[in-house]
DSSP file (Angstrom, degrees, kcal/mol; ACC not computed):
  #  RESIDUE AA STRUCTURE BP1 BP2  ACC     N-H-->O    O-->H-N    N-H-->O    O-->H-N    TCO  KAPPA ALPHA  PHI   PSI    X-CA   Y-CA   Z-CA
    1    1 A X     >        0   0    0      0, 0.0     4,-0.9     0, 0.0     3,-0.5   0.000 360.0 360.0 360.0 -41.7  -10.4  -34.3   -4.6
    2    2 A X  H  >  +     0   0    0      1,-0.2     4,-1.3     2,-0.2     3,-0.2   0.828 360.0  60.4 -63.7 -32.0   -7.0  -33.1   -5.7
    3    3 A X  H  > S+     0   0    0      1,-0.2     4,-2.3     2,-0.2    -1,-0.2   0.862  96.9  59.6 -65.8 -35.3   -8.5  -30.1   -7.6
    4    4 A X  H  > S+     0   0    0     -3,-0.5     4,-2.7     1,-0.2    -1,-0.2   0.889 101.8  54.2 -59.8 -39.0  -10.1  -28.7   -4.4
    5    5 A X  H  X S+     0   0    0     -4,-0.9     4,-2.6    -3,-0.2    -1,-0.2   0.921 109.1  47.5 -62.2 -43.7   -6.6  -28.4   -2.8
    6    6 A X  H  X S+     0   0    0     -4,-1.3     4,-2.6     2,-0.2    -1,-0.2   0.902 111.9  50.4 -64.7 -40.0   -5.3  -26.4   -5.8
    7    7 A X  H  X S+     0   0    0     -4,-2.3     4,-2.4     2,-0.2    -2,-0.2   0.921 111.2  49.0 -62.1 -43.7   -8.4  -24.1   -5.7
    8    8 A X  H  X S+     0   0    0     -4,-2.7     4,-2.5     2,-0.2    -2,-0.2   0.924 112.0  47.8 -62.0 -46.2   -7.9  -23.6   -1.9
    9    9 A X  H  X S+     0   0    0     -4,-2.6     4,-2.5     1,-0.2    -1,-0.2   0.918 112.0  50.2 -61.2 -44.0   -4.3  -22.7   -2.4
   10   10 A X  H  X S+     0   0    0     -4,-2.6     4,-2.5     1,-0.2    -2,-0.2   0.902 110.7  49.7 -61.9 -41.1   -5.1  -20.3   -5.3
   11   11 A X  H  X S+     0   0    0     -4,-2.4     4,-2.5     2,-0.2    -2,-0.2   0.919 110.9  49.1 -64.3 -43.9   -7.8  -18.6   -3.1
   12   12 A X  H  X S+     0   0    0     -4,-2.5     4,-2.5     1,-0.2    -2,-0.2   0.918 112.5  47.9 -62.1 -44.0   -5.4  -18.2   -0.2
   13   13 A X  H  X S+     0   0    0     -4,-2.5     4,-2.6     2,-0.2    -1,-0.2   0.918 111.1  51.2 -62.9 -43.4   -2.7  -16.7   -2.5
   14   14 A X  H  X S+     0   0    0     -4,-2.5     4,-2.4     1,-0.2    -2,-0.2   0.922 111.6  46.9 -61.0 -44.6   -5.2  -14.3   -4.1
   15   15 A X  H  X S+     0   0    0     -4,-2.5     4,-2.7     1,-0.2    -1,-0.2   0.920 111.7  51.2 -63.5 -43.3   -6.4  -13.1   -0.6
   16   16 A X  H  X S+     0   0    0     -4,-2.5     4,-2.7     1,-0.2    -2,-0.2   0.910 110.6  48.8 -60.2 -42.9   -2.8  -12.7    0.5
   17   17 A X  H  X S+     0   0    0     -4,-2.6     4,-2.8     2,-0.2     5,-0.2   0.919 111.5  49.3 -63.7 -43.7   -2.0  -10.6   -2.6
   18   18 A X  H  X S+     0   0    0     -4,-2.4     4,-2.2     2,-0.2    -2,-0.2   0.930 113.5  46.4 -61.7 -45.1   -5.0   -8.4   -2.2
   19   19 A X  H  X S+     0   0    0     -4,-2.7     4,-2.4     2,-0.2    -2,-0.2   0.930 114.2  47.5 -63.0 -45.7   -4.1   -7.8    1.5
   20   20 A X  H  X S+     0   0    0     -4,-2.7     4,-2.5     1,-0.2    -2,-0.2   0.915 112.8  47.5 -64.3 -43.6   -0.5   -7.1    0.7
   21   21 A X  H  X S+     0   0    0     -4,-2.8     4,-2.5     2,-0.2    -1,-0.2   0.878 111.1  52.8 -66.9 -35.4   -1.3   -4.7   -2.2
   22   22 A X  H  X S+     0   0    0     -4,-2.2     4,-2.1    -5,-0.2    -2,-0.2   0.926 111.4  45.8 -62.3 -44.5   -3.8   -2.9    0.1
   23   23 A X  H  X S+     0   0    0     -4,-2.4     4,-2.4     2,-0.2    -2,-0.2   0.893 112.0  51.6 -65.6 -40.0   -1.2   -2.4    2.8
   24   24 A X  H  X S+     0   0    0     -4,-2.5     4,-2.7     2,-0.2    -2,-0.2   0.918 108.9  50.5 -62.3 -43.4    1.3   -1.3    0.2
   25   25 A X  H  X S+     0   0    0     -4,-2.5     4,-2.6     1,-0.2    -1,-0.2   0.910 110.4  49.7 -62.1 -42.1   -1.1    1.3   -1.2
   26   26 A X  H  X S+     0   0    0     -4,-2.1     4,-2.3     1,-0.2    -1,-0.2   0.923 111.4  49.3 -61.1 -43.7   -1.8    2.6    2.4
   27   27 A X  H  X S+     0   0    0     -4,-2.4     4,-2.3     2,-0.2    -2,-0.2   0.907 111.4  48.8 -62.3 -43.6    2.0    2.9    3.0
   28   28 A X  H  X S+     0   0    0     -4,-2.7     4,-2.5     2,-0.2    -1,-0.2   0.913 110.1  51.5 -64.1 -43.0    2.5    4.7   -0.3
   29   29 A X  H  X S+     0   0    0     -4,-2.6     4,-2.3     1,-0.2    -2,-0.2   0.917 110.4  49.0 -60.0 -43.4   -0.3    7.2    0.5
   30   30 A X  H  X S+     0   0    0     -4,-2.3     4,-2.3     1,-0.2    -1,-0.2   0.916 111.0  49.7 -62.3 -43.2    1.2    7.9    4.0
   31   31 A X  H  X S+     0   0    0     -4,-2.3     4,-2.4     1,-0.2    -1,-0.2   0.903 110.0  50.6 -63.1 -41.1    4.6    8.5    2.4
   32   32 A X  H  X S+     0   0    0     -4,-2.5     4,-2.6     1,-0.2    -1,-0.2   0.902 109.4  51.3 -63.7 -40.2    3.1   10.9   -0.1
   33   33 A X  H  X S+     0   0    0     -4,-2.3     4,-2.4     2,-0.2    -2,-0.2   0.914 110.0  49.3 -62.1 -42.6    1.3   12.8    2.6
   34   34 A X  H  X S+     0   0    0     -4,-2.3     4,-2.4     2,-0.2    -2,-0.2   0.918 111.4  49.3 -62.5 -43.4    4.6   13.1    4.6
   35   35 A X  H  X S+     0   0    0     -4,-2.4     4,-2.5     1,-0.2    -2,-0.2   0.917 110.3  51.0 -62.3 -43.3    6.4   14.4    1.4
   36   36 A X  H  X S+     0   0    0     -4,-2.6     4,-2.5     1,-0.2    -2,-0.2   0.926 110.0  49.7 -59.5 -45.4    3.6   16.9    0.8
   37   37 A X  H  X S+     0   0    0     -4,-2.4     4,-2.5     1,-0.2    -1,-0.2   0.917 111.1  49.1 -60.7 -43.7    3.8   18.2    4.4
   38   38 A X  H  X S+     0   0    0     -4,-2.4     4,-2.6     1,-0.2    -1,-0.2   0.905 110.4  50.9 -62.8 -41.3    7.6   18.5    4.1
   39   39 A X  H  X S+     0   0    0     -4,-2.5     4,-2.8     2,-0.2    -1,-0.2   0.913 110.3  49.4 -62.9 -42.1    7.2   20.4    0.8
   40   40 A X  H  X S+     0   0    0     -4,-2.5     4,-2.7     2,-0.2    -2,-0.2   0.933 112.1  47.7 -62.7 -45.1    4.7   22.8    2.4
   41   41 A X  H  X S+     0   0    0     -4,-2.5     4,-2.1     1,-0.2    -2,-0.2   0.919 113.5  48.3 -60.8 -43.6    7.0   23.5    5.4
   42   42 A X  H  X S+     0   0    0     -4,-2.6     4,-2.2     2,-0.2    -2,-0.2   0.920 112.5  47.9 -63.9 -44.6   10.0   24.0    3.0
   43   43 A X  H  X S+     0   0    0     -4,-2.8     4,-2.1     1,-0.2    -1,-0.2   0.906 110.8  51.7 -63.3 -41.4    8.0   26.4    0.8
   44   44 A X  H  X S+     0   0    0     -4,-2.7     4,-1.6     1,-0.2    -1,-0.2   0.896 110.7  48.4 -62.7 -39.8    6.7   28.3    3.9
   45   45 A X  H  < S+     0   0    0     -4,-2.1    -1,-0.2     1,-0.2    -2,-0.2   0.897 113.4  46.5 -67.1 -40.0   10.3   28.7    5.2
   46   46 A X  H  < S+     0   0    0     -4,-2.2    -1,-0.2     1,-0.2    -2,-0.2   0.811 110.4  53.3 -74.7 -28.2   11.6   29.9    1.8
   47   47 A X  H  <        0   0    0     -4,-2.1    -1,-0.2     1,-0.2    -2,-0.2   0.864 360.0 360.0 -73.3 -35.0    8.7   32.4    1.3
   48   48 A X     <        0   0    0     -4,-1.6    -1,-0.2    -5,-0.2    -2,-0.2   0.493 360.0 360.0 -72.5 360.0    9.2   34.1    4.7
């Protein structure tokens, strides 16, 4: 009986880690897109 509790806790932790890393990756992708946009705007201003 005790082993099931540990398995359940491990599963919950694994799911939480997957969700958090997924959200972090999304956040990083958004930040990279913002940086790319800023670089393009800056390059366009310096070229003109």
